[in-house]
C-alpha positions in Angstrom: -28.5 -24.2 -22.2 -25.6 -26.3 -20.3 -22.9 -23.0 -21.3 -25.5 -20.8 -19.1 -25.4 -23.1 -16.4 -22.0 -23.6 -16.3 -21.7 -20.4 -15.4 -24.9 -19.0 -13.4 -22.2 -21.3 -11.3 -19.4 -20.0 -11.6 -21.2 -16.5 -11.2 -22.0 -18.5 -7.5 -18.5 -18.8 -6.8 -17.5 -16.2 -7.1 -20.0 -14.9 -4.9 -18.9 -17.0 -2.3 -15.1 -16.8 -3.3 -15.3 -13.4 -2.5 -17.6 -12.6 0.8 -15.4 -14.9 2.1 -11.9 -13.2 1.2 -14.1 -10.1 2.5 -14.1 -12.0 6.0 -11.1 -13.2 5.7 -9.2 -9.8 5.6 -11.3 -7.8 7.3 -9.8 -10.4 10.3 -5.8 -10.6 8.7 -6.4 -7.1 9.5 -8.1 -6.8 13.0 -5.0 -6.2 15.4 -4.5 -3.0 13.7 -7.4 -1.2 15.1 -7.6 -3.5 18.1 -4.0 -4.4 19.9 -4.3 0.4 19.0 -7.0 0.2 21.0 -5.9 -2.4 24.1 -2.6 0.4 24.4 -4.6 3.6 24.3 -7.1 2.3 26.9 -4.2 1.3 29.0 -6.1 -2.6 29.3 -2.6 -4.8 28.0 0.9 -2.6 28.6 2.9 -3.5 26.2 5.6 -1.9 24.5 5.9 -0.3 20.5 8.1 -3.1 20.5 5.7 -5.4 21.1 2.8 -3.7 19.6 5.1 -3.9 16.1 5.6 -7.5 16.1 1.4 -7.7 17.2 0.5 -6.0 14.2 2.9 -7.5 12.4 2.6 -11.4 13.0 -0.5 -11.4 11.3 0.7 -10.3 7.7 2.7 -13.2 8.2 1.5 -15.7 8.6 -0.8 -14.9 5.6 2.4 -14.5 3.3 4.3 -17.3 4.8 1.6 -19.6 4.4 -0.1 -19.1 1.3 2.1 -20.6 -1.0 1.8 -24.6 0.9 -1.9 -23.3 0.8 -1.3 -22.6 -3.1 -0.8 -26.3 -3.2 -3.1 -28.2 -1.7 -6.2 -25.8 -3.2 -4.1 -27.6 -6.6 -4.3 -31.1 -5.2 -7.8 -30.8 -3.4 -10.0 -28.5 -4.7 -11.0 -25.5 -3.3 -14.4 -26.2 -1.5 -13.2 -28.1 0.9 -9.7 -26.9 1.7 -11.5 -23.0 2.0 -14.0 -24.5 4.7 -11.2 -26.2 6.6 -9.8 -23.3 7.1 -12.8 -20.6 7.5 -13.6 -23.2 10.2 -10.0 -23.4 12.1 -9.2 -20.3 12.2 -12.5 -19.3 13.9 -11.1 -21.7 17.1 -8.5 -18.8 17.9 -10.8 -16.0 17.3 -12.7 -17.4 20.2 -10.4 -17.9 21.9 -8.8 -14.5 21.8 -10.7 -12.9 24.9 -8.7 -15.4 26.9 -5.4 -13.9 26.3 -4.3 -12.3 29.7 -0.4 -12.2 28.1 1.2 -10.8 25.0 2.6 -14.3 24.5 -0.6 -15.6 24.0 -2.0 -12.8 22.4 1.3 -13.2 19.8 1.0 -17.3 19.3 -3.1 -16.3 18.3 -3.3 -13.7 15.7 0.2 -16.0 14.1 -2.5 -18.8 13.8 -5.5 -16.6 13.3 -3.6 -14.6 10.2 -3.7 -18.2 7.9 -6.6 -15.9 7.1 -4.8 -14.1 5.7 -4.0 -17.2 2.8 -7.5 -17.3 2.5 -6.1 -15.1 -1.1 -4.3 -18.5 -2.3 -7.5 -20.1 -2.3 -9.8 -18.6 -3.7 -7.7 -17.3 -6.6 -6.8 -21.2 -7.8 -11.3 -22.0 -7.0 -11.8 -18.9 -8.6 -9.8 -19.4 -12.1 -10.6 -22.6 -12.6 -14.5 -22.0 -12.6 -14.0 -19.5 -15.8 -12.9 -19.1 -19.3 -9.8 -17.0 -20.5 -11.5 -14.7 -21.6 -13.0 -14.0 -18.3 -10.6 -14.6 -16.2 -9.1 -11.0 -15.6 -12.7 -10.0 -14.5 -13.6 -13.0 -11.3 -10.2 -13.2 -10.3 -10.6 -8.9 -9.9 -13.9 -8.8 -8.2 -12.3 -11.7 -7.0 -9.8 -9.3 -5.8 -12.8 -7.0 -4.3 -12.6 -9.0 -1.0 -9.0 -6.7 0.2 -12.0 -3.8 0.8 -12.5 -6.4 4.3 -9.3 -3.2 5.3 -11.5 -1.1 4.9 -15.2 -2.4 6.7 -12.6 -3.3 9.7 -10.9 0.6 9.9 -14.1 1.8 9.0 -16.5 -0.1 12.1 -14.3 -1.7 14.7 -12.7 1.4 16.4 -17.3 2.3 16.9 -18.0 -1.1 18.3 -15.2 -1.5 20.2 -16.3 1.8 21.9 -19.7 0.6 21.8 -19.1 -2.4 23.5 -16.6 -1.2 26.6 -19.4 1.8 27.7 -20.9 -1.1 30.2 -17.4 -2.1 30.6 -14.8 -0.9 29.6 -12.1 -3.6 30.2 -13.6 -6.6 28.9 -15.9 -4.8 26.3 -13.4 -5.4 23.5 -13.8 -9.1 24.2 -16.4 -9.1 22.4 -15.6 -8.1 18.6 -12.4 -10.8 18.1 -15.9 -13.4 19.1 -18.0 -12.0 16.9 -15.6 -12.1 13.1 -15.0 -15.5 14.5 -18.7 -15.8 13.9 -18.6 -14.6 10.7 -15.8 -17.2 9.7 -18.1 -19.9 10.9 -21.0 -19.1 9.2 -18.9 -18.3 5.9 -17.8 -21.9 6.2 -21.2 -23.7 6.9 -22.3 -21.8 3.5 -19.5 -22.8 1.6 -19.9 -26.2 2.6 -23.2 -26.6 1.2 -23.2 -23.9 -1.1 -20.2 -24.6 -2.9 -19.0 -27.1 -5.7 -16.0 -28.2 -5.6 -13.8 -28.6 -8.7 -10.2 -28.8 -9.0 -7.7 -29.0 -11.6 -8.4 -32.3 -14.2 -5.9 -35.3 -14.4 -3.3 -33.9 -12.0 -1.9 -35.9 -10.7 1.4 -34.2 -10.6 3.3 -34.2 -6.9 4.2 -31.8 -4.7 8.0 -31.4 -5.8 6.7 -31.9 -10.4 4.3 -28.2 -8.6 7.5 -26.4 -7.6 9.4 -26.7 -9.9 7.3 -23.9 -11.5 8.1 -21.7 -9.4 11.7 -22.3 -11.0 10.7 -19.6 -13.4 12.4 -16.4 -13.5 8.8 -15.1 -14.4 7.2 -16.8 -11.3 10.2 -14.4 -9.8 8.8 -11.5 -12.0 5.7 -11.5 -11.3 6.2 -11.8 -7.1 8.1 -8.6 -7.2 5.1 -6.9 -9.3 3.0 -7.9 -6.2 5.2 -6.9 -3.4 4.7 -3.5 -5.8 1.0 -3.0 -5.9 -0.1 -5.1 -3.2 2.6 -5.6 -0.4 2.9 -1.6 -0.4 -0.4 -0.9 -0.6 -0.9 -3.4 2.9 1.9 -1.5 4.6 0.3 2.4 3.7 -3.0 1.5 4.8 -1.1 1.5 8.1 2.3 3.7 7.4 -0.8 6.6 6.5 -1.9 7.4 9.6 1.2 8.6 11.9 2.2 10.1 8.5 -0.8 12.2 9.1 -1.3 12.5 11.9 2.8 14.2 12.3 3.5 15.4 9.3 -0.8 17.6 9.3 -1.0 17.5 12.5 -4.6 16.0 11.9 -6.1 13.7 14.3 -6.1 10.1 14.7 -10.2 10.1 13.4 -9.6 12.1 10.6 -6.5 10.3 9.8 -7.2 7.1 9.9 -10.6 8.1 7.8 -7.5 9.8 5.3 -5.8 6.4 5.1 -9.3 4.4 4.7 -10.0 6.9 1.8 -6.4 5.1 -0.2 -8.1 1.4 1.2 -11.3 2.0 0.1 -11.0 2.7 -4.2 -7.7 0.7 -4.3 -10.1 -2.7 -3.5 -13.1 -2.2 -4.4 -11.2 -0.9 -8.1 -9.3 -4.2 -8.9 -12.5 -5.7 -10.9 -12.2 -2.8 -12.8 -8.8 -3.8 -13.4 -9.8 -7.2 -14.2 -12.0 -5.8 -17.3 -8.8 -3.6 -18.7 -6.9 -6.6 -18.6 -9.0 -8.5 -20.4 -9.9 -5.7 -22.6 -6.1 -4.4 -23.5 -4.0 -7.2 -22.7 -2.1 -7.8 -18.5 1.4 -6.2 -19.8 -0.3 -3.4 -21.1 -1.9 -2.6 -17.6 1.5 -3.4 -15.9 2.7 -0.6 -17.9 0.6 2.0 -17.8 0.8 0.8 -13.6 4.6 1.1 -13.3 4.6 4.1 -15.5 1.8 5.9 -13.6 3.4 4.2 -9.8 6.9 6.6 -11.1 5.1 10.1 -11.5 2.8 9.9 -8.5 5.8 9.1 -6.0 8.4 11.1 -7.3 5.4 13.8 -7.0 5.1 12.6 -3.3 9.0 11.7 -2.0 9.0 16.3 -2.1 8.7 16.8 1.1 7.3 19.6 3.3 10.0 21.4 3.4 11.8 25.3 3.6 15.0 26.3 1.6 16.9 29.3 3.1 19.6 30.2 0.6 21.2 32.8 -0.8 19.7 35.9 -2.9 20.8 38.8 -4.9 22.5 42.0 -2.8 23.6 45.0 -2.8 26.3 46.0 -4.4 28.6 49.3 -3.9 29.0 50.8 -7.5 31.8 52.8 -6.7 34.1 53.7 -3.6 32.8 55.9 -0.5 32.4 55.4 2.9 28.9 55.3 3.9 27.6 58.4 5.8 23.8 56.6 6.2 22.3 53.3 7.1 18.6 52.0 7.8 16.2 49.2 7.6 16.0 50.2 3.9 18.3 52.3 2.1 22.0 52.4 2.8 24.1 55.5 1.4 27.3 56.0 0.4 28.3 59.2 -0.5 25.8 61.1 -2.0 24.6 57.3 -3.8 21.2 56.0 -2.4 21.2 52.1 -2.0 17.6 50.3 -1.9 17.8 47.5 0.9 14.9 45.0 0.5 13.0 44.2 3.4 11.0 41.1 4.2 7.8 40.2 4.4 5.4 38.6 6.0 2.7 36.2 3.8 0.3 34.8 5.3 0.2 31.8 2.2 -0.6 29.1 4.2 -0.8 24.9 2.3 -0.2 27.1 -1.0 -0.4 23.9 -3.8 2.6 25.5 -5.7 6.7 26.8 -3.3 6.2 30.0 -3.0 9.3 32.7 -2.2 10.5 35.4 -0.5 13.5 37.7 -1.1 14.8 40.3 0.8 18.7 41.7 2.4 20.2 42.2 5.1 22.8 45.1 6.4 26.5 43.7 6.4 28.1 47.8 6.3 28.3 50.1 9.9 28.4 53.8 9.4 31.1 55.7 8.7 33.2 52.2 7.1 35.4 52.5 3.8 33.6 50.3 1.0 35.5 50.1 -2.7 33.0 49.8 -5.7 31.3 46.3 -5.5 31.6 45.3 -1.7 28.7 43.7 -0.4 26.4 46.2 0.9 23.9 44.1 2.3 23.0 40.5 1.2 20.7 38.3 0.5 17.8 36.1 1.4 15.7 34.0 -0.4 13.9 31.8 1.2 11.3 29.1 -0.6 8.7 27.1 1.0 6.6 23.7 -0.3 3.6 23.1 2.1 2.6 20.1 0.3 -1.0 20.9 1.1 -2.3 18.3 2.0 -4.9 17.8 0.0 -2.4 17.4 -3.5 -1.3 14.5 -1.1 -4.3 12.8 0.3 -5.1 13.5 -4.3 -2.1 12.2 -5.6 -2.1 9.1 -2.7 -5.8 8.5 -4.0 -4.4 8.1 -7.5 -1.7 5.6 -6.5 -3.8 3.2 -4.3 -6.6 3.3 -7.5 -3.1 2.4 -10.0 -2.1 -0.4 -7.4 -5.3 -1.7 -7.8 -6.4 -2.1 -11.0 -2.4 -4.0 -10.9 -3.0 -6.6 -8.3 -5.8 -8.2 -10.7 -3.3 -7.6 -13.9 -0.6 -9.1 -11.7 -2.5 -12.6 -11.2 -4.9 -11.9 -15.2 -1.4 -13.4 -16.4 -0.8 -16.5 -14.2 -4.0 -18.5 -15.2 -2.6 -17.9 -19.3 1.8 -18.8 -17.8 0.5 -21.9 -15.6 -2.6 -23.3 -16.3 -1.9 -26.0 -13.8 -0.4 -24.9 -11.2 -2.3 -21.3 -10.4 -2.7 -22.0 -6.9 0.7 -22.5 -6.4 2.1 -19.2 -9.1 -0.5 -17.8 -7.3 0.4 -18.7 -3.8 4.0 -17.4 -4.3 3.0 -14.6 -5.9 1.0 -13.5 -2.9 3.4 -14.6 -0.6 6.1 -12.0 -1.4 3.7 -9.8 -1.8 1.8 -10.1 2.0 6.1 -9.7 2.7 5.9 -6.0 1.3 3.3 -5.2 4.0 4.9 -7.2 6.7 8.6 -6.4 5.4 7.1 -2.8 3.9 7.1 -0.7 7.4 9.9 -2.2 8.4 12.0 -0.7 4.8 9.3 2.8 5.7 10.5 4.0 9.6 14.5 2.5 8.5 14.8 5.6 5.9 12.7 8.1 8.5 15.0 7.4 11.0 18.2 7.4 8.9 16.6 11.4 6.6 14.4 12.5 9.5 11.8 13.1 6.8 8.5 10.8 6.0 8.2 11.4 2.8 11.4 9.4 2.5 9.5 6.3 2.0 8.3 7.2 -1.5 11.7 6.9 -2.2 11.7 3.5 -2.2 8.6 3.1 -4.4 10.2 5.2 -7.1 13.1 3.4 -6.9 11.0 0.1 -6.8 8.5 1.4 -9.8 10.8 1.8 -11.8 13.0 -1.9 -10.8 9.7 -3.3 -12.2 9.2 -1.8 -15.2 13.0 -1.5 -16.5 12.5 -5.4 -15.4 9.6 -5.8 -17.3 9.9 -3.5 -20.2 13.3 -5.4 -20.8 11.5 -9.0 -20.9 9.5 -7.6 -23.4 11.5 -6.6 -25.3 13.8 -10.1 -25.0 11.4 -11.3 -26.3 10.1 -9.4 -29.2 14.2 -9.8 -30.2 13.3 -13.4 -30.4 10.1 -14.2 -31.3 9.3 -11.8 -34.3 6.9 -14.5 -35.8 4.7 -14.8 -33.3 5.5 -11.3 -31.6 1.6 -9.6 -31.9 0.2 -13.3 -29.9 3.0 -13.7 -27.4 3.2 -10.1 -26.8 -0.3 -9.6 -25.3 1.0 -12.0 -22.3 3.4 -10.9 -21.1 
């Protein structure tokens, strides 16, 4: 009966944690919609660079502050840290309607971006309530709060349009207030219903808690999370302009496609936790990284048209050209057929299409030698990078990353049971930085190559490096710890 009551209490905490994280993640990604709306409607006249900073500042704050917030969670427990975080982050949202300049908006964005640290709090607070065999599922369910980004993508544009009907200039100011109220409600609910719990006999100083960061394993987990979470956040922003530029979709359709990437990736995280509990986080990460390599290799092939030399027409004997037309060349009494260009109406083909024809390069009455070129061959290979195939591949890699997010955090309570907040905060910080730097890296690659799919080349290389690093580590453990291999291997 005591175990049943304990598990029931754990589930209540999990529900509160997941709800709070969902609201926090929705707030964390608010600027992506709000700033775009303000600029598109001429309410603020910010430059492209300023817009980029306003989009990135909350992501940056929520990333770099995860480590100190994780330390506070380990020291004081999740109830009070989470409650205080929710209530304090509501203040800049209530003040946001008063912002009348870029500096003010950026400062308030920096402050409410702290909601991004809620992940570090929730990871430490959730894991301590569950036994080892439940932690993968519990952390996976908590991580479903990533779907908060999809909630903002769906609801915020419609709410902004609705609020602006009667007051186009000031209607937007209601939205951040609504988000602030949501944070206050959840924060008060946390204070009332949550029960505080922290690591027992945790008398370590901050410097002692930070010692775990010297372990290479922490940075390896961080690299995995940079890929599965950081690049997920980056593509949540990057896919919209990608669809609009490459496939000429509308803003609404492009936003829908971007949501189809982010929503399943967030929801599937719970299933990733289940798989990690059942098969081991190491095996799941092998699947995730391998699928990321394969899918990014398919996605990196751009929409393109290649023109190259095809089979031409050669004279089989010496002679004089007696007749030249579009479809035939006559040398003496011998006719040589010339292939004509055929127009194809195939659009958005799934596989590459090939068109070949020949172009006459000789003139009438010209003397030619045997084996001399009469008509050069031209071949055009066209790859449309079918939009629907691209969308399916994008959704699949998002799902793979969603499963990977749960698998990465399954490792942490096993290796660092007394420093979950610190290590989870550090790994989360590295992943969050991926969300900040990802679009910057993608932008430089696009500028350098002029190809939108160049970002997937980066994903391919990074996924392969993570896979090689993990396999090298596993192989090293196999060689060093053969006697206890069966027990150790499932934890890596």
